C-alpha positions, 0 to 999 in steps of 0.5 A, a space after each residue: 500500500 502506498 499512502 500520500 496525503 496533504 494537510 487540510 486548511 480552512 476553508 476546506 479546499 477542492 482537491 484533485 489528484 493526477 498520475 503523470 498529468 492525468 486525473 485519477 478517477 474516484 472509481 479507480 479499483 486500486 486507488 482510493 481517496 480518503 479524508 475529503 480527497 486529501 489522501 490517496 491510497 494505492 492498494 496492491 502497488 505494482 510496477 505500473 504504479 511508478 509515476 509522478 503523482 500531483 495533488 492540487 488543492 484550491 479554496 477561497 484563499 489560496 491554491 497549492 500543488 504538491 508533487 511526488 514520484 513513486 519509485 516502485 522497487 521490488 516488494 513495497 509494504 508501506 510507504 508514507 509520503 507527507 506532502 506539505 
């Protein structure tokens, strides 16, 4: 499992996630969102998951975007990536 999240500020932001620039749909069978879309959880990590992941959040006050790269090497048990 790979777990990424962003800290939530107030007012609550509208958050979207992208993998290599493409929007990740909420209906994806192995990628799921948690905590009002501020967390992205990838179940059963595979080599095809290796990519650049971007979280974009916006609210009435500000806009923020954070990017991280998931490098899949062998068996991944759990990786925590905190995006600030």
